[in-house]
N, CA, C and O of each residue as an XYZ file, in Angstrom:
392
protein
N       0.811     -1.183     -0.224
C      -0.237     -0.097     -0.174
C       0.987      1.434     -0.135
O       2.056      1.559      0.462
N       0.375      2.218     -0.875
C       1.463      3.443     -0.789
C       0.717      4.372     -0.031
O      -0.489      4.463     -0.263
N       1.222      5.054      0.812
C       1.033      5.949      1.640
C       1.933      7.227      1.744
O       3.142      7.062      1.903
N       1.425      8.467      1.664
C       2.339      9.570      2.297
C       2.160      9.821      3.370
O       1.022      9.875      3.837
N       3.608     10.120      4.299
C       3.652     10.168      5.252
C       3.958     11.893      5.442
O       4.289     12.668      4.544
N       3.739     12.209      6.881
C       4.531     13.887      6.732
C       5.791     14.021      6.289
O       5.950     14.831      5.377
N       7.022     13.261      6.818
C       8.053     13.406      5.738
C       8.192     13.268      4.494
O       9.167     13.757      3.924
N       7.582     12.824      4.072
C       7.070     12.809      2.534
C       6.770     13.969      1.497
O       7.142     14.201      0.347
N       5.879     14.636      2.466
C       4.993     15.814      2.536
C       6.109     16.446      2.611
O       6.515     16.738      1.486
N       6.989     16.889      3.697
C       7.596     18.048      3.814
C       9.392     17.825      2.895
O      10.226     18.712      3.068
N       9.678     16.814      2.157
C      10.158     16.967      1.489
C       9.941     17.208      0.155
O      10.721     17.852     -0.546
N       8.582     16.559     -0.347
C       7.937     17.581     -1.467
C       8.021     19.057     -1.014
O       8.570     19.727     -1.889
N       7.769     19.558     -0.266
C       7.560     21.106      0.047
C       9.044     21.559     -0.127
O       9.237     22.553     -0.826
N      10.148     20.905      0.460
C      11.290     21.634      0.376
C      12.136     21.581     -0.729
O      13.116     22.297     -0.934
N      11.531     20.356     -1.687
C      12.592     20.260     -3.311
C      11.628     21.201     -3.871
O      12.125     21.566     -4.936
N      10.174     21.953     -3.654
C       9.520     22.288     -4.881
C       9.846     24.134     -4.147
O       9.506     25.057     -4.888
N      10.373     24.440     -2.983
C      10.899     25.725     -2.584
C      12.184     25.656     -2.959
O      12.345     26.751     -3.498
N      13.216     25.075     -3.026
C      14.674     24.936     -3.854
C      13.970     25.176     -5.070
O      13.952     26.391     -5.267
N      13.489     24.663     -5.807
C      13.153     24.501     -7.526
C      12.525     26.059     -7.327
O      13.370     26.835     -7.771
N      11.625     26.624     -6.939
C      10.580     27.820     -7.148
C      12.605     28.836     -6.716
O      13.359     29.441     -7.477
N      12.684     28.607     -5.602
C      14.154     29.657     -5.352
C      15.005     29.957     -6.438
O      15.265     31.126     -6.723
N      15.561     28.786     -7.207
C      16.636     28.111     -8.088
C      16.087     29.112     -9.237
O      16.877     29.980     -9.607
N      14.853     29.071     -9.812
C      14.091     29.763    -10.919
C      14.267     31.435    -10.684
O      14.349     32.334    -11.520
N      14.284     31.468     -9.605
C      14.141     33.165     -9.111
C      12.746     34.050     -9.977
O      12.537     35.098    -10.589
N      11.950     32.651     -9.469
C      10.574     33.545     -9.900
C       9.694     34.471     -9.481
O       8.651     34.907     -9.968
N      10.456     34.756     -8.222
C       9.912     35.798     -7.676
C      10.823     36.725     -7.339
O      10.901     37.302     -6.254
N      11.755     36.910     -8.613
C      12.492     38.259     -8.404
C      12.115     38.854     -9.851
O      12.627     39.964     -9.992
N      11.393     38.451    -10.928
C      11.055     39.116    -12.099
C      10.815     40.144    -11.932
O      10.065     40.288    -10.967
N      11.140     41.198    -12.514
C      11.048     42.462    -12.741
C       9.958     42.628    -13.760
O       9.830     41.832    -14.690
N       9.134     43.716    -13.573
C       8.036     44.272    -13.804
C       8.714     44.497    -15.777
O       9.731     45.178    -15.909
N       8.281     44.097    -16.625
C       8.164     44.244    -18.170
C       7.747     44.512    -18.900
O       8.098     44.294    -20.060
N       6.288     45.437    -18.322
C       5.130     45.465    -19.613
C       4.998     47.225    -19.030
O       4.809     47.618    -17.879
N       5.107     47.716    -19.802
C       4.756     49.361    -19.907
C       3.706     50.059    -19.657
O       3.124     49.525    -18.713
N       3.135     51.019    -20.029
C       1.874     51.531    -19.544
C       0.804     51.490    -20.788
O      -0.411     51.491    -20.587
N       1.396     51.455    -22.104
C       0.964     51.874    -23.100
C       0.674     50.280    -23.407
O      -0.449     49.890    -23.728
N       1.980     49.268    -23.254
C       1.302     47.946    -23.368
C       0.327     47.705    -22.787
O      -0.652     47.535    -23.513
N       0.084     47.565    -21.184
C      -1.297     47.545    -20.426
C      -2.033     47.988    -21.055
O      -2.827     47.081    -21.305
N      -2.469     49.234    -21.732
C      -3.545     49.547    -22.085
C      -3.728     48.726    -23.634
O      -4.919     48.581    -23.909
N      -3.092     48.355    -24.336
C      -3.220     47.937    -25.625
C      -3.883     46.100    -24.831
O      -4.829     45.483    -25.320
N      -3.276     45.738    -23.906
C      -3.725     44.333    -23.249
C      -4.988     44.296    -22.879
O      -5.739     43.343    -23.087
N      -5.335     45.510    -22.215
C      -6.549     45.579    -21.479
C      -7.777     45.560    -22.745
O      -8.799     44.881    -22.637
N      -7.528     46.264    -23.716
C      -8.271     46.669    -25.024
C      -8.441     45.003    -25.593
O      -9.557     44.544    -25.838
N      -7.571     44.448    -25.705
C      -7.615     42.852    -26.503
C      -8.058     42.114    -25.730
O      -8.418     41.011    -26.140
N      -8.217     42.504    -24.102
C      -8.974     41.335    -23.393
C     -10.232     41.736    -23.286
O     -11.022     40.847    -22.971
N     -10.824     43.194    -23.513
C     -12.180     43.554    -23.902
C     -12.740     42.882    -24.999
O     -13.775     42.223    -25.106
N     -11.896     43.163    -25.755
C     -12.300     42.638    -27.692
C     -12.777     41.060    -27.300
O     -13.951     40.710    -27.177
N     -11.531     40.149    -27.125
C     -11.483     39.036    -26.916
C     -12.769     38.345    -25.809
O     -13.027     37.141    -25.828
N     -13.292     39.068    -25.131
C     -14.573     38.539    -23.812
C     -15.548     39.042    -24.633
O     -16.593     38.428    -24.421
N     -15.675     39.884    -25.475
C     -16.921     40.290    -26.133
C     -17.008     39.475    -26.796
O     -18.025     38.842    -26.512
N     -16.195     38.824    -28.065
C     -16.569     37.763    -28.685
C     -16.569     36.756    -28.364
O     -16.809     35.890    -29.206
N     -16.321     36.407    -27.093
C     -16.518     35.085    -26.560
C     -17.671     34.724    -26.251
O     -18.131     33.583    -26.297
N     -18.369     36.049    -25.804
C     -19.210     35.700    -25.050
C     -21.010     36.444    -26.152
O     -22.188     36.218    -25.874
N     -20.590     37.063    -27.005
C     -21.289     37.444    -27.743
C     -21.643     36.843    -28.964
O     -22.747     37.135    -29.422
N     -20.879     36.012    -29.618
C     -20.834     35.080    -30.714
C     -20.796     33.508    -30.614
O     -20.278     32.810    -29.742
N     -21.457     33.161    -31.693
C     -21.772     31.446    -31.578
C     -20.889     31.093    -32.588
O     -20.824     31.694    -33.660
N     -20.016     29.870    -32.196
C     -18.775     29.619    -32.947
C     -19.128     28.254    -33.762
O     -19.544     27.491    -32.889
N     -19.153     27.764    -34.668
C     -19.494     26.486    -34.869
C     -18.451     25.535    -34.180
O     -18.812     24.361    -34.272
N     -17.130     25.721    -33.442
C     -16.289     25.003    -32.668
C     -16.917     25.774    -30.958
O     -17.559     26.815    -30.814
N     -16.551     25.044    -30.153
C     -16.609     25.470    -28.781
C     -14.905     26.059    -28.484
O     -14.729     27.054    -27.781
N     -14.093     25.536    -28.921
C     -12.900     25.436    -28.377
C     -12.503     26.995    -28.711
O     -11.761     27.616    -27.951
N     -13.137     27.678    -30.091
C     -12.605     29.181    -30.490
C     -13.096     29.721    -29.273
O     -12.264     30.239    -28.528
N     -14.251     29.700    -28.939
C     -14.832     30.724    -27.563
C     -13.853     30.568    -26.602
O     -13.516     31.645    -26.110
N     -12.985     29.104    -25.939
C     -12.669     28.866    -24.799
C     -11.351     29.802    -25.229
O     -10.860     30.550    -24.383
N     -10.814     29.730    -26.550
C      -9.687     30.387    -26.699
C      -9.798     31.380    -26.644
O      -8.808     31.955    -26.192
N     -10.766     32.106    -26.958
C     -10.636     33.680    -26.528
C     -10.865     34.109    -25.036
O     -10.551     35.215    -24.597
N     -11.450     33.102    -24.309
C     -11.331     33.497    -22.952
C     -10.475     33.454    -22.457
O     -10.317     34.069    -21.403
N      -9.122     32.363    -23.258
C      -7.721     32.369    -22.601
C      -7.065     33.300    -22.680
O      -6.203     33.625    -21.863
N      -7.351     33.861    -23.636
C      -6.767     35.314    -23.860
C      -7.286     36.260    -23.386
O      -6.518     37.219    -23.463
N      -8.113     36.482    -22.972
C      -8.817     37.483    -22.435
C      -8.264     37.091    -21.154
O      -8.235     38.129    -20.493
N      -7.669     35.837    -20.246
C      -7.650     35.661    -18.747
C      -5.666     36.382    -18.625
O      -5.084     37.222    -17.939
N      -5.355     35.575    -19.560
C      -3.629     35.802    -19.700
C      -3.499     37.346    -19.814
O      -2.782     37.994    -19.051
N      -4.226     37.889    -20.802
C      -3.650     39.570    -21.171
C      -4.096     40.592    -19.867
O      -3.556     41.669    -19.616
N      -5.422     39.859    -18.973
C      -5.603     40.430    -17.635
C      -4.788     40.518    -16.772
O      -4.377     41.526    -16.197
N      -4.352     38.812    -16.563
C      -3.168     38.586    -15.562
C      -1.835     39.294    -15.948
O      -1.101     39.646    -15.025
N      -1.520     39.495    -17.028
C      -0.272     40.101    -17.704
C      -0.597     41.634    -17.135
O       0.255     42.207    -16.457
N      -1.376     42.022    -17.324
C      -1.739     43.504    -16.680
C      -1.431     43.651    -15.246
O      -0.541     44.376    -14.801
N      -2.410     42.744    -14.394
C      -2.512     42.897    -13.185
C      -0.765     42.599    -12.534
O      -0.300     43.322    -11.653
N      -0.222     41.795    -12.958
C       1.308     41.578    -12.805
C       2.244     42.679    -13.115
O       3.151     43.203    -12.467
N       1.803     42.857    -14.189
C       3.327     43.695    -14.803
C       4.199     42.972    -15.329
O       5.295     43.506    -15.494
N       4.097     42.088    -15.600
C       5.033     41.265    -16.260
C       4.551     40.049    -17.556
O       3.347     39.790    -17.557
N       5.032     39.645    -18.148
C       5.370     38.935    -19.244
C       6.205     37.861    -19.400
O       7.410     38.114    -19.431
N       5.790     36.521    -19.525
C       6.894     35.588    -19.706
C       7.081     35.574    -20.678
O       8.077     34.860    -20.795
N       6.732     35.968    -21.778
C       7.391     35.970    -23.098
C       8.289     37.132    -23.258
O       9.325     37.063    -23.921
N       8.021     37.853    -22.847
C       8.965     39.134    -22.611
C      10.234     38.639    -21.866
O      11.315     39.131    -22.191
N      10.186     37.839    -21.034
C      11.046     37.478    -20.375
C      12.225     36.811    -20.623
O      13.365     37.113    -20.267
N      11.717     35.585    -21.468
C      12.331     34.930    -22.009
C      13.068     35.382    -23.481
O      13.932     34.676    -24.000
N      12.670     36.469    -23.983
C      12.902     37.106    -25.385
C      14.197     38.216    -24.571
O      15.270     38.495    -25.106
N      13.850     38.598    -23.508
C      14.606     39.707    -22.773
C      13.629     40.725    -23.548
O      14.338     40.904    -24.538
N      12.914     41.219    -23.691
C      11.994     42.147    -24.145
C      11.519     42.746    -23.022
O      11.240     42.093    -22.016
N      11.301     44.903    -23.154
C      10.818     45.430    -21.824
C      10.127     46.606    -22.368
O      10.645     47.323    -23.224
N       8.776     46.839    -21.796
C       8.575     47.742    -22.380
C       8.304     48.841    -21.593
O       7.704     49.862    -21.929
N       8.810     48.550    -20.469
C       9.087     49.635    -19.418
C      10.035     50.563    -19.204
O      11.234     50.427    -18.960
N       9.388     51.489    -19.319
C      10.505     52.822    -18.991
C      11.728     52.478    -17.849
O      11.392     52.414    -16.666
N      13.140     52.260    -18.224
C      14.420     52.507    -17.180
C      14.341     53.039    -16.409
O      13.908     53.899    -17.176
N      14.304     53.648    -15.185
C      14.505     54.562    -14.498
C      16.263     54.212    -14.151
O      16.790     53.163    -13.781
N      16.970     55.821    -14.506
C      18.761     55.349    -14.396
C      18.851     56.046    -12.958
O      18.230     57.080    -12.708
N      19.738     55.344    -11.960
C      19.944     55.799    -10.632
C      21.422     56.435    -11.245
O      22.217     56.120    -12.131
N      21.258     57.818     -9.947
C      22.115     58.876    -10.031
C      23.072     58.265     -9.153
O      24.118     58.852     -8.875
């Protein structure tokens, strides 16, 4: 019989914590500027409108539009874009240190 004990759960928690720390996910810098945020909100509104008001032959199109809207809004709220991080791009204005 396979059962999880407290020590197994703690090992899993420590392993996940180390992975999270090594990836530096909590240190991601904001890379979405104000104009980019406005454009993303507009895209999210349009995607939500079409997903809600149109009837598509395939339901997956509506689900795809909902997913696009959610991703755009999350990106705006967090101020970070994962694709920008991978590409090394940023639309934020850089504050120069004096």
